[in-house]
ROSE-958762 format. One record per residue (C-alpha): y, z, x; residue in one letter. Coordinates in steps of 0.05 Angstrom, whole numbers, plus 32768, in hexadecimal, padded with zeros to 4 digits. Layout:
// ROSE-958762
<rec north="Y" up="Z" east="X" vexkol="A"/>
...
//
This chain:
// ROSE-958762
<rec north="8000" up="8000" east="8000" vexkol="M"/>
<rec north="8048" up="7FF7" east="8014" vexkol="N"/>
<rec north="808A" up="8012" east="7FFA" vexkol="V"/>
<rec north="8093" up="7FD8" east="7FC9" vexkol="K"/>
<rec north="8051" up="7FEA" east="7FA8" vexkol="D"/>
<rec north="806C" up="802E" east="7F91" vexkol="I"/>
<rec north="8097" up="8029" east="7F52" vexkol="P"/>
<rec north="80D6" up="804F" east="7F61" vexkol="Q"/>
<rec north="80E1" up="805A" east="7F17" vexkol="K"/>
<rec north="80A3" up="8086" east="7F17" vexkol="E"/>
<rec north="80C2" up="80B2" east="7F4D" vexkol="V"/>
<rec north="8103" up="80B4" east="7F24" vexkol="F"/>
<rec north="80DA" up="80C9" east="7EE7" vexkol="R"/>
<rec north="80BA" up="8103" east="7F0C" vexkol="Y"/>
<rec north="8100" up="8117" east="7F23" vexkol="L"/>
<rec north="8117" up="811A" east="7EDA" vexkol="G"/>
<rec north="813F" up="80DA" east="7ED8" vexkol="Y"/>
<rec north="8132" up="80B8" east="7E95" vexkol="H"/>
<rec north="8170" up="8097" east="7E7A" vexkol="N"/>
<rec north="8199" up="809A" east="7EBA" vexkol="T"/>
<rec north="8193" up="8078" east="7EFD" vexkol="I"/>
<rec north="8195" up="80A6" east="7F3A" vexkol="P"/>
<rec north="81CB" up="809D" east="7F6F" vexkol="S"/>
<rec north="81C1" up="806E" east="7FA8" vexkol="E"/>
<rec north="81B9" up="80AA" east="7FD5" vexkol="T"/>
<rec north="817E" up="80C4" east="7FAB" vexkol="I"/>
<rec north="8160" up="807E" east="7FA9" vexkol="Q"/>
<rec north="8164" up="8079" east="7FF5" vexkol="S"/>
<rec north="8141" up="80BD" east="7FFD" vexkol="V"/>
<rec north="810B" up="80A7" east="7FCC" vexkol="V"/>
<rec north="80FC" up="806A" east="7FF7" vexkol="I"/>
<rec north="80FB" up="8095" east="8036" vexkol="D"/>
<rec north="80CA" up="80C6" east="8016" vexkol="C"/>
<rec north="809C" up="808E" east="7FFE" vexkol="I"/>
<rec north="809D" up="806F" east="8044" vexkol="S"/>
<rec north="808E" up="80B1" east="8065" vexkol="E"/>
<rec north="8054" up="80BF" east="8036" vexkol="L"/>
<rec north="8035" up="807A" east="8041" vexkol="L"/>
<rec north="803D" up="8080" east="808C" vexkol="N"/>
<rec north="801D" up="80C5" east="8092" vexkol="H"/>
<rec north="7FEB" up="80CC" east="8059" vexkol="C"/>
<rec north="7FA2" up="80B9" east="805F" vexkol="S"/>
<rec north="7F8D" up="80A7" east="8018" vexkol="M"/>
<rec north="7F45" up="80AC" east="8001" vexkol="H"/>
<rec north="7F1F" up="80A4" east="7FC0" vexkol="H"/>
<rec north="7ED9" up="80A8" east="7FA6" vexkol="T"/>
<rec north="7EB7" up="8099" east="7F64" vexkol="Y"/>
<rec north="7E72" up="8096" east="7F44" vexkol="K"/>
<rec north="7E55" up="807C" east="7F03" vexkol="I"/>
<rec north="7E31" up="80AC" east="7ED5" vexkol="F"/>
<rec north="7E0E" up="80A6" east="7E92" vexkol="D"/>
<rec north="7E31" up="80C9" east="7E59" vexkol="C"/>
<rec north="7E25" up="80DB" east="7E10" vexkol="T"/>
<rec north="7E5B" up="80E6" east="7DDC" vexkol="I"/>
<rec north="7E4C" up="8117" east="7DA4" vexkol="Q"/>
<rec north="7E89" up="811D" east="7D78" vexkol="H"/>
<rec north="7EBA" up="8143" east="7DA5" vexkol="T"/>
<rec north="7E86" up="8154" east="7DD9" vexkol="K"/>
<rec north="7E7B" up="8129" east="7E17" vexkol="I"/>
<rec north="7E3C" up="8132" east="7E40" vexkol="I"/>
<rec north="7E3E" up="8114" east="7E86" vexkol="I"/>
<rec north="7DFF" up="810B" east="7EB0" vexkol="D"/>
<rec north="7DDA" up="813B" east="7E81" vexkol="N"/>
<rec north="7DFE" up="8171" east="7EA7" vexkol="Y"/>
<rec north="7E48" up="8176" east="7E99" vexkol="V"/>
<rec north="7E5D" up="8186" east="7E51" vexkol="I"/>
<rec north="7EA6" up="817B" east="7E3F" vexkol="I"/>
<rec north="7EC3" up="818E" east="7DFC" vexkol="E"/>
<rec north="7F00" up="8162" east="7DF1" vexkol="S"/>
<rec north="7F17" up="813B" east="7DB4" vexkol="K"/>
<rec north="7F48" up="8112" east="7DDE" vexkol="N"/>
<rec north="7F14" up="80FF" east="7E12" vexkol="L"/>
<rec north="7EDE" up="80EF" east="7DDF" vexkol="S"/>
<rec north="7F0E" up="80BF" east="7DBD" vexkol="K"/>
<rec north="7F1F" up="80A0" east="7E00" vexkol="N"/>
<rec north="7ED4" up="8096" east="7E0F" vexkol="L"/>
<rec north="7EC0" up="807D" east="7DCA" vexkol="N"/>
<rec north="7E86" up="804B" east="7DCF" vexkol="E"/>
<rec north="7E7C" up="8059" east="7E19" vexkol="C"/>
<rec north="7E38" up="806C" east="7E34" vexkol="N"/>
<rec north="7E4D" up="806E" east="7E7C" vexkol="Q"/>
<rec north="7E89" up="808C" east="7EA0" vexkol="V"/>
<rec north="7EA8" up="808A" east="7EE5" vexkol="I"/>
<rec north="7EBC" up="80CC" east="7F04" vexkol="L"/>
<rec north="7EF4" up="80BF" east="7F35" vexkol="F"/>
<rec north="7F1A" up="80E7" east="7F68" vexkol="A"/>
<rec north="7F53" up="80D4" east="7F98" vexkol="A"/>
<rec north="7F80" up="80F8" east="7FC8" vexkol="T"/>
<rec north="7FBB" up="80EC" east="7FF6" vexkol="L"/>
<rec north="7F9C" up="811E" east="8026" vexkol="G"/>
<rec north="7FB8" up="815C" east="8048" vexkol="V"/>
<rec north="7FF0" up="8133" east="8068" vexkol="Q"/>
<rec north="8016" up="8131" east="8026" vexkol="A"/>
<rec north="8013" up="817D" east="8020" vexkol="D"/>
<rec north="802A" up="8184" east="8068" vexkol="I"/>
<rec north="8067" up="8158" east="805A" vexkol="L"/>
<rec north="8077" up="817F" east="801B" vexkol="L"/>
<rec north="8073" up="81C2" east="8040" vexkol="K"/>
<rec north="809D" up="81A7" east="8079" vexkol="K"/>
<rec north="80D7" up="8191" east="804C" vexkol="Y"/>
<rec north="80D3" up="81D0" east="8021" vexkol="S"/>
<rec north="80E9" up="81F5" east="8061" vexkol="H"/>
<rec north="811E" up="81C5" east="807C" vexkol="I"/>
<rec north="8139" up="819D" east="8041" vexkol="D"/>
<rec north="8129" up="81B5" east="7FFB" vexkol="M"/>
<rec north="814B" up="817A" east="7FD9" vexkol="S"/>
<rec north="811F" up="814A" east="7FFF" vexkol="K"/>
<rec north="80E2" up="8175" east="7FF1" vexkol="A"/>
<rec north="80EE" up="816C" east="7FA6" vexkol="V"/>
<rec north="80F3" up="8121" east="7FAE" vexkol="I"/>
<rec north="80B6" up="8120" east="7FDB" vexkol="M"/>
<rec north="808E" up="8143" east="7FA4" vexkol="Q"/>
<rec north="80A2" up="810D" east="7F73" vexkol="A"/>
<rec north="8094" up="80D6" east="7FA4" vexkol="A"/>
<rec north="804F" up="80F2" east="7FB4" vexkol="A"/>
<rec north="803E" up="80F4" east="7F6A" vexkol="A"/>
<rec north="8052" up="80AB" east="7F62" vexkol="A"/>
<rec north="802B" up="8097" east="7FA0" vexkol="V"/>
<rec north="7FEA" up="80B8" east="7F8A" vexkol="I"/>
<rec north="7FF0" up="8099" east="7F45" vexkol="E"/>
<rec north="7FFB" up="8053" east="7F62" vexkol="E"/>
<rec north="7FC0" up="805D" east="7F91" vexkol="Y"/>
<rec north="7F95" up="8071" east="7F55" vexkol="C"/>
<rec north="7FAD" up="8033" east="7F2F" vexkol="D"/>
<rec north="7F9A" up="8006" east="7F69" vexkol="Q"/>
<rec north="7F55" up="8026" east="7F6F" vexkol="C"/>
<rec north="7F4B" up="801F" east="7F25" vexkol="Q"/>
<rec north="7F5C" up="7FD5" east="7F26" vexkol="M"/>
<rec north="7F28" up="7FCB" east="7F5D" vexkol="E"/>
<rec north="7EF4" up="7FEF" east="7F33" vexkol="I"/>
<rec north="7F07" up="7FC4" east="7EF7" vexkol="E"/>
<rec north="7EFB" up="7F85" east="7F21" vexkol="K"/>
<rec north="7EB6" up="7F9E" east="7F34" vexkol="T"/>
<rec north="7EA3" up="7FAE" east="7EEC" vexkol="L"/>
<rec north="7EBE" up="7F6C" east="7ED3" vexkol="A"/>
<rec north="7E87" up="7F48" east="7EFB" vexkol="K"/>
<rec north="7E55" up="7F6E" east="7ECF" vexkol="Q"/>
<rec north="7E7E" up="7F5E" east="7E90" vexkol="K"/>
<rec north="7E91" up="7FA7" east="7E89" vexkol="L"/>
<rec north="7ED5" up="7FC5" east="7E7C" vexkol="F"/>
<rec north="7EF9" up="8004" east="7E90" vexkol="L"/>
<rec north="7F1B" up="8037" east="7E62" vexkol="R"/>
<rec north="7F5B" up="805C" east="7E74" vexkol="P"/>
<rec north="7F5B" up="808E" east="7EAD" vexkol="R"/>
<rec north="7F58" up="80D4" east="7E8E" vexkol="F"/>
<rec north="7F5F" up="8113" east="7EB7" vexkol="S"/>
<rec north="7F50" up="815D" east="7EAC" vexkol="P"/>
<rec north="7F8F" up="817B" east="7E90" vexkol="G"/>
<rec north="7F9F" up="8140" east="7E63" vexkol="Y"/>
<rec north="7FA3" up="8156" east="7E1A" vexkol="G"/>
<rec north="7F68" up="8185" east="7E0A" vexkol="D"/>
<rec north="7F40" up="8171" east="7E48" vexkol="F"/>
<rec north="7F39" up="81B5" east="7E6A" vexkol="D"/>
<rec north="7F4E" up="81BA" east="7EB3" vexkol="L"/>
<rec north="7F0F" up="81E3" east="7EC1" vexkol="I"/>
<rec north="7EE8" up="81A2" east="7EC4" vexkol="H"/>
<rec north="7F08" up="8192" east="7F07" vexkol="Q"/>
<rec north="7ECE" up="81BA" east="7F24" vexkol="K"/>
<rec north="7E9B" up="818A" east="7F05" vexkol="D"/>
<rec north="7EBE" up="814D" east="7F23" vexkol="F"/>
<rec north="7EC2" up="816D" east="7F67" vexkol="I"/>
<rec north="7E78" up="817F" east="7F66" vexkol="A"/>
<rec north="7E5C" up="813F" east="7F4A" vexkol="L"/>
<rec north="7E85" up="8113" east="7F79" vexkol="L"/>
<rec north="7E79" up="8140" east="7FB6" vexkol="D"/>
<rec north="7EC4" up="813D" east="7FC2" vexkol="C"/>
<rec north="7EC9" up="8171" east="7FFA" vexkol="P"/>
<rec north="7E9B" up="8148" east="8026" vexkol="R"/>
<rec north="7EAF" up="8102" east="8011" vexkol="K"/>
<rec north="7EFB" up="8106" east="800D" vexkol="I"/>
<rec north="7F0E" up="814D" east="8021" vexkol="G"/>
<rec north="7F21" up="8161" east="7FDA" vexkol="L"/>
<rec north="7F15" up="81A9" east="7FC4" vexkol="T"/>
<rec north="7F29" up="81D7" east="7F8B" vexkol="L"/>
<rec north="7F50" up="8218" east="7F88" vexkol="T"/>
<rec north="7F3A" up="8255" east="7F5F" vexkol="N"/>
<rec north="7F6A" up="823E" east="7F29" vexkol="S"/>
<rec north="7F4A" up="81F9" east="7F26" vexkol="F"/>
<rec north="7F83" up="81D5" east="7F49" vexkol="L"/>
<rec north="7F73" up="819E" east="7F7B" vexkol="L"/>
<rec north="7F7D" up="81A6" east="7FC5" vexkol="A"/>
<rec north="7F9D" up="817F" east="7FE6" vexkol="P"/>
<rec north="7FCF" up="8184" east="7FAD" vexkol="S"/>
<rec north="7FDF" up="813A" east="7FA8" vexkol="K"/>
<rec north="7F9B" up="8127" east="7F8D" vexkol="S"/>
<rec north="7F7E" up="810E" east="7F4B" vexkol="V"/>
<rec north="7F3B" up="8113" east="7F27" vexkol="T"/>
<rec north="7F2D" up="80E8" east="7EEA" vexkol="A"/>
<rec north="7EF8" up="80CD" east="7EBC" vexkol="V"/>
<rec north="7EF7" up="8084" east="7EA7" vexkol="M"/>
<rec north="7EC9" up="8069" east="7E71" vexkol="G"/>
<rec north="7EA1" up="802A" east="7E7B" vexkol="I"/>
<rec north="7E9B" up="7FFE" east="7E3E" vexkol="S"/>
<rec north="7E7C" up="7FBC" east="7E2A" vexkol="K"/>
<rec north="7EB8" up="7FAD" east="7DFE" vexkol="T"/>
<rec north="7EFD" up="7F9E" east="7E19" vexkol="N"/>
<rec north="7F2C" up="7FCF" east="7DF8" vexkol="K"/>
<rec north="7F76" up="7FD2" east="7E0A" vexkol="H"/>
<rec north="7F7A" up="7FFF" east="7E47" vexkol="C"/>
<rec north="7FB8" up="8021" east="7E62" vexkol="H"/>
<rec north="7FAE" up="8030" east="7EAC" vexkol="I"/>
<rec north="7FE2" up="8066" east="7EAE" vexkol="K"/>
<rec north="7FD2" up="80AC" east="7E97" vexkol="G"/>
<rec north="800D" up="80BA" east="7E68" vexkol="C"/>
<rec north="7FF6" up="8087" east="7E35" vexkol="E"/>
<rec north="7FB2" up="80AA" east="7E31" vexkol="A"/>
<rec north="7FCE" up="80F1" east="7E2C" vexkol="C"/>
<rec north="7FE2" up="8112" east="7DEA" vexkol="T"/>
<rec north="8017" up="8140" east="7E09" vexkol="K"/>
<rec north="8052" up="811B" east="7DEC" vexkol="T"/>
<rec north="8083" up="8153" east="7DFE" vexkol="N"/>
<rec north="8075" up="814E" east="7E49" vexkol="C"/>
<rec north="80B6" up="8146" east="7E6F" vexkol="I"/>
<rec north="8094" up="8116" east="7E9F" vexkol="F"/>
<rec north="8078" up="80E9" east="7E68" vexkol="R"/>
<rec north="8085" up="809F" east="7E6F" vexkol="R"/>
<rec north="80AA" up="807D" east="7E37" vexkol="G"/>
<rec north="80D3" up="8040" east="7E27" vexkol="D"/>
<rec north="8112" up="8065" east="7E3C" vexkol="D"/>
<rec north="80FA" up="806E" east="7E83" vexkol="V"/>
<rec north="8120" up="8042" east="7EB5" vexkol="I"/>
//
């Protein structure tokens, strides 16, 4: 990836700019932060396909993980397989965030937003590659859906970490409060379907938290 691949409007959204355009100074710092992240971070991802069964609002993955979620069951309707996915920017992103929190708090805030945009774009690109692979088998991918979206409990992060062997494969672990470490990381489930249903890649369109201050909308620049 390069700087042009990262939508600056996504960074602005994370910074709280919705109907206004940030100053040229802020825009310049955003570009600097994106560049620094891309130059220093070592991005990694992993994924695996599992069988799944949908029983009303209950999703059973690999006859092992049981998830109770109305939102996710709707997302996976008519799917009998899912992809569990994990990606991370690595510890370098956390090192940069810690560095600027000590020497330049304003830049640290922008770096946080830039890192969020970079990991999302990386996930999007990984997802598109997976879609290309599935297309050869005449299969289609459903939206990326992460623990914490809607009623999909964050506790299921532990299932993703275990089933994907994330600590060994990509250096991704979990805190006692089910937060990912390194912090700029993502886990998600994506349904595999034989029918091509309209699929938003981005997470906001799949999430029911309409009052989220970071939610994308038509008013976002």
